[in-house]
Structures are given as C-alpha cells and as structure tokens.
N, CA, C, O and the ligand as a Tripos MOL2 file, in Angstrom:
@<TRIPOS>MOLECULE
protein
  297   295    75     0     0
PROTEIN
NO_CHARGES

@<TRIPOS>ATOM
      1 N         123.5530  165.7570    6.4850 N.3       1 MET1
      2 CA        122.4090  165.6000    7.1650 C.3       1 MET1
      3 C         121.1860  166.2630    6.4140 C.2       1 MET1
      4 O         121.2080  167.4740    6.1940 O.2       1 MET1
      5 N         120.1600  165.5080    6.0340 N.am      2 THR2
      6 CA        119.0580  166.0330    5.2710 C.3       2 THR2
      7 C         117.8800  166.2820    6.2530 C.2       2 THR2
      8 O         117.4980  165.4580    7.0840 O.2       2 THR2
      9 N         117.3600  167.4960    6.0620 N.am      3 THR3
     10 CA        116.2240  167.8310    6.7980 C.3       3 THR3
     11 C         114.8810  167.5170    6.1650 C.2       3 THR3
     12 O         114.6240  167.9300    5.0350 O.2       3 THR3
     13 N         114.1350  166.8910    6.7730 N.am      4 THR4
     14 CA        112.7790  166.5980    6.2020 C.3       4 THR4
     15 C         111.7200  167.1610    7.1890 C.2       4 THR4
     16 O         112.0390  167.7550    8.2190 O.2       4 THR4
     17 N         110.4940  166.9440    6.8220 N.am      5 THR5
     18 CA        109.4130  167.3040    7.7870 C.3       5 THR5
     19 C         108.6880  166.2040    8.3440 C.2       5 THR5
     20 O         108.4720  165.2200    7.6360 O.2       5 THR5
     21 N         108.2660  166.2520    9.5900 N.am      6 CYS6
     22 CA        107.4930  165.3160   10.2240 C.3       6 CYS6
     23 C         106.0280  165.1930    9.4820 C.2       6 CYS6
     24 O         105.3380  166.1720    9.1980 O.2       6 CYS6
     25 N         105.7100  163.9750    9.2460 N.am      7 ARG7
     26 CA        104.4400  163.7790    8.5050 C.3       7 ARG7
     27 C         103.2040  164.1190    9.1890 C.2       7 ARG7
     28 O         102.1880  164.4860    8.6000 O.2       7 ARG7
     29 N         103.3230  163.9800   10.5200 N.am      8 SER8
     30 CA        102.2230  164.2730   11.2870 C.3       8 SER8
     31 C         102.0490  165.7290   11.8390 C.2       8 SER8
     32 O         100.9340  166.2380   11.9460 O.2       8 SER8
     33 N         103.2630  166.4060   12.1990 N.am      9 CYS9
     34 CA        103.0430  167.7390   12.6770 C.3       9 CYS9
     35 C         103.7180  168.7190   11.8340 C.2       9 CYS9
     36 O         103.4750  169.9070   12.0450 O.2       9 CYS9
     37 N         104.5780  168.3720   10.8580 N.am     10 GLY10
     38 CA        105.1310  169.2680    9.9880 C.3      10 GLY10
     39 C         106.5060  169.9350   10.4410 C.2      10 GLY10
     40 O         107.1200  170.7210    9.7200 O.2      10 GLY10
     41 N         106.9120  169.5540   11.6680 N.am     11 ALA11
     42 CA        108.1830  170.1290   12.1770 C.3      11 ALA11
     43 C         109.3360  169.6120   11.4340 C.2      11 ALA11
     44 O         109.3280  168.4770   10.9580 O.2      11 ALA11
     45 N         110.3350  170.4200   11.3210 N.am     12 PRO12
     46 CA        111.6140  169.9940   10.6520 C.3      12 PRO12
     47 C         112.3100  168.9310   11.4340 C.2      12 PRO12
     48 O         112.6030  169.1540   12.6090 O.2      12 PRO12
     49 N         112.6120  167.7230   10.8370 N.am     13 VAL13
     50 CA        113.3640  166.7130   11.5060 C.3      13 VAL13
     51 C         114.4580  166.1540   10.7020 C.2      13 VAL13
     52 O         114.3970  166.1800    9.4720 O.2      13 VAL13
     53 N         115.4750  165.6420   11.3440 N.am     14 ILE14
     54 CA        116.5100  164.8750   10.6000 C.3      14 ILE14
     55 C         116.4600  163.4550   11.1000 C.2      14 ILE14
     56 O         116.0190  163.1940   12.2190 O.2      14 ILE14
     57 N         116.9260  162.5090   10.2450 N.am     15 TRP15
     58 CA        116.8900  161.1000   10.4940 C.3      15 TRP15
     59 C         118.2990  160.6510   10.9390 C.2      15 TRP15
     60 O         119.2850  160.8640   10.2340 O.2      15 TRP15
     61 N         118.3540  160.0880   12.0090 N.am     16 VAL16
     62 CA        119.6910  159.6710   12.5880 C.3      16 VAL16
     63 C         119.6220  158.0740   12.7270 C.2      16 VAL16
     64 O         118.6310  157.4930   13.1710 O.2      16 VAL16
     65 N         120.7630  157.4520   12.3060 N.am     17 GLU17
     66 CA        120.7840  156.0400   12.4410 C.3      17 GLU17
     67 C         121.4570  155.7270   13.7220 C.2      17 GLU17
     68 O         122.5760  156.1930   13.9340 O.2      17 GLU17
     69 N         120.8750  154.9890   14.5780 N.am     18 MET18
     70 CA        121.3960  154.6180   15.8630 C.3      18 MET18
     71 C         122.3020  153.4390   15.7560 C.2      18 MET18
     72 O         122.2230  152.7130   14.7660 O.2      18 MET18
     73 N         123.1410  153.2040   16.6920 N.am     19 LYS19
     74 CA        124.0640  152.0710   16.6740 C.3      19 LYS19
     75 C         123.4010  150.7490   16.4650 C.2      19 LYS19
     76 O         123.9750  149.8200   15.8960 O.2      19 LYS19
     77 N         122.0650  150.6700   16.9770 N.am     20 SER20
     78 CA        121.4440  149.4890   16.7620 C.3      20 SER20
     79 C         120.9140  149.2820   15.2970 C.2      20 SER20
     80 O         120.4010  148.2360   14.8970 O.2      20 SER20
     81 N         121.0920  150.3430   14.6000 N.am     21 GLY21
     82 CA        120.6730  150.2830   13.1670 C.3      21 GLY21
     83 C         119.2960  150.8070   12.8950 C.2      21 GLY21
     84 O         118.8640  150.9130   11.7480 O.2      21 GLY21
     85 N         118.5950  151.1430   13.9920 N.am     22 ARG22
     86 CA        117.3130  151.8220   13.8500 C.3      22 ARG22
     87 C         117.4540  153.2550   13.4980 C.2      22 ARG22
     88 O         118.3280  153.9750   13.9810 O.2      22 ARG22
     89 N         116.5700  153.6430   12.6460 N.am     23 ARG23
     90 CA        116.5300  155.0610   12.2710 C.3      23 ARG23
     91 C         115.4900  155.8380   13.0980 C.2      23 ARG23
     92 O         114.3560  155.4270   13.3460 O.2      23 ARG23
     93 N         115.9970  156.9710   13.4790 N.am     24 MET24
     94 CA        115.2110  157.6990   14.4710 C.3      24 MET24
     95 C         115.0730  159.1510   14.1410 C.2      24 MET24
     96 O         116.0740  159.8110   13.8640 O.2      24 MET24
     97 N         113.8740  159.6780   14.1590 N.am     25 PRO25
     98 CA        113.6270  161.1430   13.8150 C.3      25 PRO25
     99 C         114.0400  162.0450   15.0350 C.2      25 PRO25
    100 O         113.5920  161.8410   16.1640 O.2      25 PRO25
    101 N         114.9150  163.0490   14.7390 N.am     26 CYS26
    102 CA        115.2130  163.9520   15.7820 C.3      26 CYS26
    103 C         114.8920  165.3790   15.3320 C.2      26 CYS26
    104 O         114.9040  165.6320   14.1270 O.2      26 CYS26
    105 N         114.6040  166.3270   16.2370 N.am     27 ASN27
    106 CA        114.3250  167.6580   15.8700 C.3      27 ASN27
    107 C         115.5680  168.3000   15.1730 C.2      27 ASN27
    108 O         116.6890  168.2320   15.6780 O.2      27 ASN27
    109 N         115.3390  168.8650   14.1070 N.am     28 ALA28
    110 CA        116.3450  169.4500   13.2140 C.3      28 ALA28
    111 C         117.1780  170.6150   13.9850 C.2      28 ALA28
    112 O         118.3470  170.8840   13.7090 O.2      28 ALA28
    113 N         116.4810  171.2080   14.8990 N.am     29 VAL29
    114 CA        117.1790  172.3380   15.6220 C.3      29 VAL29
    115 C         117.6410  171.7080   16.9320 C.2      29 VAL29
    116 O         116.8510  171.2390   17.7520 O.2      29 VAL29
    117 N         119.0950  171.7250   17.0980 N.am     30 PRO30
    118 CA        119.5490  171.0600   18.3780 C.3      30 PRO30
    119 C         119.4030  172.0310   19.5340 C.2      30 PRO30
    120 O         119.3440  173.2520   19.3840 O.2      30 PRO30
    121 N         119.3540  171.4560   20.5960 N.am     31 LYS31
    122 CA        119.4380  172.1900   21.9050 C.3      31 LYS31
    123 C         120.8300  172.4020   22.3520 C.2      31 LYS31
    124 O         121.6380  171.4930   22.1640 O.2      31 LYS31
    125 N         121.2070  173.5140   22.9300 N.am     32 LYS32
    126 CA        122.4670  173.7170   23.5670 C.3      32 LYS32
    127 C         122.4360  173.2360   24.9980 C.2      32 LYS32
    128 O         121.6070  173.6500   25.8080 O.2      32 LYS32
    129 N         123.3280  172.3850   25.2700 N.am     33 MET33
    130 CA        123.3490  171.9140   26.8010 C.3      33 MET33
    131 C         124.8130  171.8600   27.2350 C.2      33 MET33
    132 O         125.7480  171.8170   26.4360 O.2      33 MET33
    133 N         124.9280  171.8660   28.4670 N.am     34 ILE34
    134 CA        126.2030  171.7290   29.1230 C.3      34 ILE34
    135 C         126.5610  170.2700   29.4820 C.2      34 ILE34
    136 O         125.8680  169.6380   30.2800 O.2      34 ILE34
    137 N         127.6630  169.7380   28.8770 N.am     35 ALA35
    138 CA        128.1340  168.4770   29.3370 C.3      35 ALA35
    139 C         129.2460  168.6750   30.3600 C.2      35 ALA35
    140 O         130.0520  169.6040   30.3030 O.2      35 ALA35
    141 N         129.2300  167.7500   31.2830 N.am     36 ILE36
    142 CA        130.3780  167.8120   32.3970 C.3      36 ILE36
    143 C         131.4400  166.7990   32.2020 C.2      36 ILE36
    144 O         131.1320  165.6090   32.1410 O.2      36 ILE36
    145 N         132.5630  167.1560   32.1080 N.am     37 ASP37
    146 CA        133.6450  166.0750   31.9870 C.3      37 ASP37
    147 C         133.5630  165.1350   33.0670 C.2      37 ASP37
    148 O         133.4020  165.4900   34.2340 O.2      37 ASP37
    149 N         133.6800  163.8290   32.6630 N.am     38 GLN38
    150 CA        133.4970  162.7480   33.6530 C.3      38 GLN38
    151 C         134.6810  162.5250   34.5170 C.2      38 GLN38
    152 O         134.5730  161.8400   35.5350 O.2      38 GLN38
    153 N         135.9220  163.1230   34.1300 N.am     39 PHE39
    154 CA        137.0280  162.8930   35.0120 C.3      39 PHE39
    155 C         137.2360  164.2100   35.8430 C.2      39 PHE39
    156 O         137.6510  164.1240   36.9990 O.2      39 PHE39
    157 N         136.9540  165.4250   35.2740 N.am     40 ASN40
    158 CA        136.9850  166.5220   36.0320 C.3      40 ASN40
    159 C         135.5640  167.1220   36.1950 C.2      40 ASN40
    160 O         135.0660  167.9060   35.3870 O.2      40 ASN40
    161 N         134.9970  166.6990   37.2590 N.am     41 GLY41
    162 CA        133.5210  167.0500   37.5320 C.3      41 GLY41
    163 C         133.2120  168.5140   37.4760 C.2      41 GLY41
    164 O         132.0320  168.8640   37.4870 O.2      41 GLY41
    165 N         134.1500  169.3730   37.4190 N.am     42 ARG42
    166 CA        133.8040  170.8320   37.3250 C.3      42 ARG42
    167 C         133.9340  171.4830   35.9560 C.2      42 ARG42
    168 O         133.4840  172.5950   35.6790 O.2      42 ARG42
    169 N         134.5950  170.6780   35.1290 N.am     43 LEU43
    170 CA        134.7500  171.1880   33.7450 C.3      43 LEU43
    171 C         133.5620  170.8620   32.7470 C.2      43 LEU43
    172 O         133.2190  169.7310   32.4050 O.2      43 LEU43
    173 N         133.0220  172.0110   32.3590 N.am     44 GLY44
    174 CA        131.8400  171.8300   31.5590 C.3      44 GLY44
    175 C         132.0980  172.2480   30.1760 C.2      44 GLY44
    176 O         133.0160  173.0410   29.9690 O.2      44 GLY44
    177 N         131.3910  171.8020   29.2140 N.am     45 PHE45
    178 CA        131.5100  172.3670   27.8640 C.3      45 PHE45
    179 C         130.1580  172.1900   27.1390 C.2      45 PHE45
    180 O         129.3260  171.3230   27.4040 O.2      45 PHE45
    181 N         130.0640  173.1050   26.2200 N.am     46 MET46
    182 CA        128.7490  173.2210   25.5180 C.3      46 MET46
    183 C         128.6780  172.1770   24.4000 C.2      46 MET46
    184 O         129.6350  171.9450   23.6610 O.2      46 MET46
    185 N         127.4870  171.5580   24.3140 N.am     47 VAL47
    186 CA        127.3550  170.5800   23.2790 C.3      47 VAL47
    187 C         125.9540  170.8150   22.6420 C.2      47 VAL47
    188 O         125.0130  171.2370   23.3130 O.2      47 VAL47
    189 N         125.8640  170.5390   21.3940 N.am     48 SER48
    190 CA        124.4740  170.5340   20.7470 C.3      48 SER48
    191 C         123.9380  169.1400   20.7370 C.2      48 SER48
    192 O         124.5530  168.1810   20.2710 O.2      48 SER48
    193 N         122.7160  169.0860   21.2980 N.am     49 VAL49
    194 CA        122.1460  167.6910   21.3490 C.3      49 VAL49
    195 C         120.8230  167.7490   20.5090 C.2      49 VAL49
    196 O         120.1370  168.7680   20.4450 O.2      49 VAL49
    197 N         120.5270  166.6040   19.8860 N.am     50 TYR50
    198 CA        119.2630  166.5470   19.0610 C.3      50 TYR50
    199 C         118.3000  165.7330   19.7690 C.2      50 TYR50
    200 O         118.5820  164.5800   20.0970 O.2      50 TYR50
    201 N         117.1990  166.2540   20.0210 N.am     51 GLU51
    202 CA        116.2610  165.5570   20.8390 C.3      51 GLU51
    203 C         115.3510  164.6860   20.0290 C.2      51 GLU51
    204 O         114.8600  165.1100   18.9830 O.2      51 GLU51
    205 N         115.1130  163.4920   20.4770 N.am     52 SER52
    206 CA        114.2230  162.6580   19.7930 C.3      52 SER52
    207 C         112.8780  163.3730   19.4330 C.2      52 SER52
    208 O         112.2140  163.9610   20.2870 O.2      52 SER52
    209 N         112.5300  163.2900   18.1580 N.am     53 HIS53
    210 CA        111.2040  163.9800   17.8220 C.3      53 HIS53
    211 C         110.0760  163.3260   18.4710 C.2      53 HIS53
    212 O         109.0430  163.9650   18.6690 O.2      53 HIS53
    213 N         110.1970  161.9680   18.8580 N.am     54 PHE54
    214 CA        109.1920  161.2300   19.5420 C.3      54 PHE54
    215 C         108.7480  162.0170   20.9010 C.2      54 PHE54
    216 O         107.5700  162.0510   21.2540 O.2      54 PHE54
    217 N         109.7120  162.5940   21.5680 N.am     55 SER55
    218 CA        109.4040  163.2390   22.8060 C.3      55 SER55
    219 C         108.8070  164.5420   22.7280 C.2      55 SER55
    220 O         108.3060  165.0540   23.7300 O.2      55 SER55
    221 N         108.8230  165.1340   21.5790 N.am     56 THR56
    222 CA        108.2520  166.5140   21.3630 C.3      56 THR56
    223 C         107.1690  166.6100   20.3310 C.2      56 THR56
    224 O         106.4710  167.6210   20.2500 O.2      56 THR56
    225 N         107.0220  165.6130   19.5700 N.am     57 CYS57
    226 CA        106.0010  165.7070   18.5790 C.3      57 CYS57
    227 C         104.5640  165.6130   19.2220 C.2      57 CYS57
    228 O         104.2280  164.6700   19.9390 O.2      57 CYS57
    229 N         103.7690  166.6450   18.9090 N.am     58 PRO58
    230 CA        102.4250  166.7080   19.5530 C.3      58 PRO58
    231 C         101.5610  165.4140   18.9860 C.2      58 PRO58
    232 O         100.5330  165.0180   19.5350 O.2      58 PRO58
    233 N         102.0620  164.8990   17.9640 N.am     59 ASN59
    234 CA        101.2260  163.6810   17.5310 C.3      59 ASN59
    235 C         102.0320  162.4590   17.5650 C.2      59 ASN59
    236 O         102.0020  161.6250   16.6600 O.2      59 ASN59
    237 N         102.7460  162.3620   18.6060 N.am     60 ALA60
    238 CA        103.6870  161.2250   18.7980 C.3      60 ALA60
    239 C         102.8930  159.8210   18.6420 C.2      60 ALA60
    240 O         103.3720  158.8470   18.0620 O.2      60 ALA60
    241 N         101.7290  159.8540   19.1860 N.am     61 LYS61
    242 CA        100.9690  158.6100   19.2240 C.3      61 LYS61
    243 C         100.8410  158.0930   17.7850 C.2      61 LYS61
    244 O         100.9040  156.8840   17.5630 O.2      61 LYS61
    245 N         100.6700  158.9470   16.8510 N.am     62 GLU62
    246 CA        100.4790  158.4350   15.4770 C.3      62 GLU62
    247 C         101.7120  157.7170   14.9950 C.2      62 GLU62
    248 O         101.5660  156.7840   14.2060 O.2      62 GLU62
    249 N         102.9230  158.0710   15.4020 N.am     63 HIS63
    250 CA        104.0600  157.5170   14.9680 C.3      63 HIS63
    251 C         104.1550  156.0420   15.4000 C.2      63 HIS63
    252 O         104.7150  155.1710   14.7330 O.2      63 HIS63
    253 N         103.5540  155.8560   16.5740 N.am     64 ARG64
    254 CA        103.6070  154.3600   17.0960 C.3      64 ARG64
    255 C         102.9000  153.4870   16.4080 C.2      64 ARG64
    256 O         103.3300  152.3540   16.1940 O.2      64 ARG64
    257 N         101.6930  153.9190   15.9650 N.am     65 GLN65
    258 CA        100.7480  153.1030   15.2580 C.3      65 GLN65
    259 C         101.1950  153.0090   13.8300 C.2      65 GLN65
    260 O         100.7140  153.7990   13.0170 O.2      65 GLN65
    261 N         102.0810  152.1050   13.4490 N.am     66 ARG66
    262 CA        102.5330  152.0370   12.1450 C.3      66 ARG66
    263 C         101.5140  151.2300   11.3990 C.2      66 ARG66
    264 O         100.5780  150.7450   12.0350 O.2      66 ARG66
    265 N         101.6130  151.0440   10.1170 N.am     67 GLY67
    266 CA        100.7970  150.1380    9.4990 C.3      67 GLY67
    267 C          99.6320  150.9570    8.8060 C.2      67 GLY67
    268 O          99.9020  151.8240    7.9750 O.2      67 GLY67
    269 N          98.4410  150.6870    9.1390 N.am     68 LYS68
    270 CA         97.3150  151.1280    8.4340 C.3      68 LYS68
    271 C          97.2030  152.6030    8.4170 C.2      68 LYS68
    272 O          96.5940  153.1790    7.5150 O.2      68 LYS68
    273 N          97.7910  153.2420    9.4170 N.am     69 ASN69
    274 CA         97.6040  154.6860    9.4930 C.3      69 ASN69
    275 C          98.2960  155.4600    8.4890 C.2      69 ASN69
    276 O          97.7350  156.4440    8.0080 O.2      69 ASN69
    277 N          99.5590  155.0900    8.0890 N.am     70 GLY70
    278 CA        100.3870  156.0340    7.1910 C.3      70 GLY70
    279 C         100.1170  156.1080    5.8310 C.2      70 GLY70
    280 O          99.5930  157.1250    5.3780 O.2      70 GLY70
    281 N         100.4250  155.0970    5.0640 N.am     71 ASN71
    282 CA        100.5730  155.2480    3.6080 C.3      71 ASN71
    283 C          99.2570  155.0430    2.8850 C.2      71 ASN71
    284 O          99.2270  154.3590    1.8630 O.2      71 ASN71
    285 N          98.2360  155.5750    3.3490 N.am     72 GLY72
    286 CA         96.9140  155.4820    2.6870 C.3      72 GLY72
    287 C          96.8440  156.0430    1.3340 C.2      72 GLY72
    288 O          97.6700  155.7170    0.4810 O.2      72 GLY72
    289 N          95.9230  156.8490    1.1070 N.am     73 GLY73
    290 CA         95.7950  157.4840   -0.1650 C.3      73 GLY73
    291 C          95.4040  156.4920   -1.2280 C.2      73 GLY73
    292 O          95.2060  155.3090   -0.9470 O.2      73 GLY73
    293 N          95.3010  156.9390   -2.3640 N.am     74 ASP74
    294 CA         94.8690  156.2420   -3.6940 C.3      74 ASP74
    295 C          93.7530  155.2700   -3.3620 C.2      74 ASP74
    296 O          93.2390  154.5920   -4.2510 O.2      74 ASP74
    297 ZN        105.8860  165.4800   14.5250 Zn       75 ZN75
@<TRIPOS>BOND
     1     1     2 1
     2     2     3 1
     3     3     4 2
     4     3     5 am
     5     5     6 1
     6     6     7 1
     7     7     8 2
     8     7     9 am
     9     9    10 1
    10    10    11 1
    11    11    12 2
    12    11    13 am
    13    13    14 1
    14    14    15 1
    15    15    16 2
    16    15    17 am
    17    17    18 1
    18    18    19 1
    19    19    20 2
    20    19    21 am
    21    21    22 1
    22    22    23 1
    23    23    24 2
    24    23    25 am
    25    25    26 1
    26    26    27 1
    27    27    28 2
    28    27    29 am
    29    29    30 1
    30    30    31 1
    31    31    32 2
    32    31    33 am
    33    33    34 1
    34    34    35 1
    35    35    36 2
    36    35    37 am
    37    37    38 1
    38    38    39 1
    39    39    40 2
    40    39    41 am
    41    41    42 1
    42    42    43 1
    43    43    44 2
    44    43    45 am
    45    45    46 1
    46    46    47 1
    47    47    48 2
    48    47    49 am
    49    49    50 1
    50    50    51 1
    51    51    52 2
    52    51    53 am
    53    53    54 1
    54    54    55 1
    55    55    56 2
    56    55    57 am
    57    57    58 1
    58    58    59 1
    59    59    60 2
    60    59    61 am
    61    61    62 1
    62    62    63 1
    63    63    64 2
    64    63    65 am
    65    65    66 1
    66    66    67 1
    67    67    68 2
    68    67    69 am
    69    69    70 1
    70    70    71 1
    71    71    72 2
    72    71    73 am
    73    73    74 1
    74    74    75 1
    75    75    76 2
    76    75    77 am
    77    77    78 1
    78    78    79 1
    79    79    80 2
    80    79    81 am
    81    81    82 1
    82    82    83 1
    83    83    84 2
    84    83    85 am
    85    85    86 1
    86    86    87 1
    87    87    88 2
    88    87    89 am
    89    89    90 1
    90    90    91 1
    91    91    92 2
    92    91    93 am
    93    93    94 1
    94    94    95 1
    95    95    96 2
    96    95    97 am
    97    97    98 1
    98    98    99 1
    99    99   100 2
   100    99   101 am
   101   101   102 1
   102   102   103 1
   103   103   104 2
   104   103   105 am
   105   105   106 1
   106   106   107 1
   107   107   108 2
   108   107   109 am
   109   109   110 1
   110   110   111 1
   111   111   112 2
   112   111   113 am
   113   113   114 1
   114   114   115 1
   115   115   116 2
   116   115   117 am
   117   117   118 1
   118   118   119 1
   119   119   120 2
   120   119   121 am
   121   121   122 1
   122   122   123 1
   123   123   124 2
   124   123   125 am
   125   125   126 1
   126   126   127 1
   127   127   128 2
   128   127   129 am
   129   129   130 1
   130   130   131 1
   131   131   132 2
   132   131   133 am
   133   133   134 1
   134   134   135 1
   135   135   136 2
   136   135   137 am
   137   137   138 1
   138   138   139 1
   139   139   140 2
   140   139   141 am
   141   141   142 1
   142   142   143 1
   143   143   144 2
   144   143   145 am
   145   145   146 1
   146   146   147 1
   147   147   148 2
   148   147   149 am
   149   149   150 1
   150   150   151 1
   151   151   152 2
   152   151   153 am
   153   153   154 1
   154   154   155 1
   155   155   156 2
   156   155   157 am
   157   157   158 1
   158   158   159 1
   159   159   160 2
   160   159   161 am
   161   161   162 1
   162   162   163 1
   163   163   164 2
   164   163   165 am
   165   165   166 1
   166   166   167 1
   167   167   168 2
   168   167   169 am
   169   169   170 1
   170   170   171 1
   171   171   172 2
   172   171   173 am
   173   173   174 1
   174   174   175 1
   175   175   176 2
   176   175   177 am
   177   177   178 1
   178   178   179 1
   179   179   180 2
   180   179   181 am
   181   181   182 1
   182   182   183 1
   183   183   184 2
   184   183   185 am
   185   185   186 1
   186   186   187 1
   187   187   188 2
   188   187   189 am
   189   189   190 1
   190   190   191 1
   191   191   192 2
   192   191   193 am
   193   193   194 1
   194   194   195 1
   195   195   196 2
   196   195   197 am
   197   197   198 1
   198   198   199 1
   199   199   200 2
   200   199   201 am
   201   201   202 1
   202   202   203 1
   203   203   204 2
   204   203   205 am
   205   205   206 1
   206   206   207 1
   207   207   208 2
   208   207   209 am
   209   209   210 1
   210   210   211 1
   211   211   212 2
   212   211   213 am
   213   213   214 1
   214   214   215 1
   215   215   216 2
   216   215   217 am
   217   217   218 1
   218   218   219 1
   219   219   220 2
   220   219   221 am
   221   221   222 1
   222   222   223 1
   223   223   224 2
   224   223   225 am
   225   225   226 1
   226   226   227 1
   227   227   228 2
   228   227   229 am
   229   229   230 1
   230   230   231 1
   231   231   232 2
   232   231   233 am
   233   233   234 1
   234   234   235 1
   235   235   236 2
   236   235   237 am
   237   237   238 1
   238   238   239 1
   239   239   240 2
   240   239   241 am
   241   241   242 1
   242   242   243 1
   243   243   244 2
   244   243   245 am
   245   245   246 1
   246   246   247 1
   247   247   248 2
   248   247   249 am
   249   249   250 1
   250   250   251 1
   251   251   252 2
   252   251   253 am
   253   253   254 1
   254   254   255 1
   255   255   256 2
   256   255   257 am
   257   257   258 1
   258   258   259 1
   259   259   260 2
   260   259   261 am
   261   261   262 1
   262   262   263 1
   263   263   264 2
   264   263   265 am
   265   265   266 1
   266   266   267 1
   267   267   268 2
   268   267   269 am
   269   269   270 1
   270   270   271 1
   271   271   272 2
   272   271   273 am
   273   273   274 1
   274   274   275 1
   275   275   276 2
   276   275   277 am
   277   277   278 1
   278   278   279 1
   279   279   280 2
   280   279   281 am
   281   281   282 1
   282   282   283 1
   283   283   284 2
   284   283   285 am
   285   285   286 1
   286   286   287 1
   287   287   288 2
   288   287   289 am
   289   289   290 1
   290   290   291 1
   291   291   292 2
   292   291   293 am
   293   293   294 1
   294   294   295 1
   295   295   296 2
@<TRIPOS>SUBSTRUCTURE
     1 MET1         2 RESIDUE 1 A MET
     2 THR2         6 RESIDUE 1 A THR
     3 THR3        10 RESIDUE 1 A THR
     4 THR4        14 RESIDUE 1 A THR
     5 THR5        18 RESIDUE 1 A THR
     6 CYS6        22 RESIDUE 1 A CYS
     7 ARG7        26 RESIDUE 1 A ARG
     8 SER8        30 RESIDUE 1 A SER
     9 CYS9        34 RESIDUE 1 A CYS
    10 GLY10       38 RESIDUE 1 A GLY
    11 ALA11       42 RESIDUE 1 A ALA
    12 PRO12       46 RESIDUE 1 A PRO
    13 VAL13       50 RESIDUE 1 A VAL
    14 ILE14       54 RESIDUE 1 A ILE
    15 TRP15       58 RESIDUE 1 A TRP
    16 VAL16       62 RESIDUE 1 A VAL
    17 GLU17       66 RESIDUE 1 A GLU
    18 MET18       70 RESIDUE 1 A MET
    19 LYS19       74 RESIDUE 1 A LYS
    20 SER20       78 RESIDUE 1 A SER
    21 GLY21       82 RESIDUE 1 A GLY
    22 ARG22       86 RESIDUE 1 A ARG
    23 ARG23       90 RESIDUE 1 A ARG
    24 MET24       94 RESIDUE 1 A MET
    25 PRO25       98 RESIDUE 1 A PRO
    26 CYS26      102 RESIDUE 1 A CYS
    27 ASN27      106 RESIDUE 1 A ASN
    28 ALA28      110 RESIDUE 1 A ALA
    29 VAL29      114 RESIDUE 1 A VAL
    30 PRO30      118 RESIDUE 1 A PRO
    31 LYS31      122 RESIDUE 1 A LYS
    32 LYS32      126 RESIDUE 1 A LYS
    33 MET33      130 RESIDUE 1 A MET
    34 ILE34      134 RESIDUE 1 A ILE
    35 ALA35      138 RESIDUE 1 A ALA
    36 ILE36      142 RESIDUE 1 A ILE
    37 ASP37      146 RESIDUE 1 A ASP
    38 GLN38      150 RESIDUE 1 A GLN
    39 PHE39      154 RESIDUE 1 A PHE
    40 ASN40      158 RESIDUE 1 A ASN
    41 GLY41      162 RESIDUE 1 A GLY
    42 ARG42      166 RESIDUE 1 A ARG
    43 LEU43      170 RESIDUE 1 A LEU
    44 GLY44      174 RESIDUE 1 A GLY
    45 PHE45      178 RESIDUE 1 A PHE
    46 MET46      182 RESIDUE 1 A MET
    47 VAL47      186 RESIDUE 1 A VAL
    48 SER48      190 RESIDUE 1 A SER
    49 VAL49      194 RESIDUE 1 A VAL
    50 TYR50      198 RESIDUE 1 A TYR
    51 GLU51      202 RESIDUE 1 A GLU
    52 SER52      206 RESIDUE 1 A SER
    53 HIS53      210 RESIDUE 1 A HIS
    54 PHE54      214 RESIDUE 1 A PHE
    55 SER55      218 RESIDUE 1 A SER
    56 THR56      222 RESIDUE 1 A THR
    57 CYS57      226 RESIDUE 1 A CYS
    58 PRO58      230 RESIDUE 1 A PRO
    59 ASN59      234 RESIDUE 1 A ASN
    60 ALA60      238 RESIDUE 1 A ALA
    61 LYS61      242 RESIDUE 1 A LYS
    62 GLU62      246 RESIDUE 1 A GLU
    63 HIS63      250 RESIDUE 1 A HIS
    64 ARG64      254 RESIDUE 1 A ARG
    65 GLN65      258 RESIDUE 1 A GLN
    66 ARG66      262 RESIDUE 1 A ARG
    67 GLY67      266 RESIDUE 1 A GLY
    68 LYS68      270 RESIDUE 1 A LYS
    69 ASN69      274 RESIDUE 1 A ASN
    70 GLY70      278 RESIDUE 1 A GLY
    71 ASN71      282 RESIDUE 1 A ASN
    72 GLY72      286 RESIDUE 1 A GLY
    73 GLY73      290 RESIDUE 1 A GLY
    74 ASP74      294 RESIDUE 1 A ASP
    75 ZN75       297 GROUP 0 **** ****
C-alpha cells in the first residue's frame, strides 16, 4: 500500500482499487470500528476501515471537476 498525498488538501491518502475496477482515494489512517457478526448479532469485533477521502476532503468539489482543473502548469 503506497501512501500519497491529496493534491488539493495535502492529506495522506492511499489508492484502493474497487471491484468495479475504479480507483478510489481513501484516508491513509484507518478508523477503528466495531463490526457485528451477521449470524451472532451480539458478537462484535474490531475492524479497521478506510474512509473514502471524498467524504472528508475539505476540497472534495475539486475532485469532481476533472479535466481543466488539474494538470495545468506549463
Ligand atoms: Zn483532500
């Protein structure tokens, strides 16, 4: 897993490939959450989940506007 930084806010992110084949930036620092066993509804266990960076990035709007916005320069 390679950590990179978000181009718009500078937060550390990792890129995850979804089953759909789409790549998705997630926050590099996972959240600890409790998952509940689906068969035994009282049995919980700790899992680390990676949250989509789109939901936490303060500049998420910029991510959506692909195209002219990004690779300017030169
Ligand atoms: Zn960001």
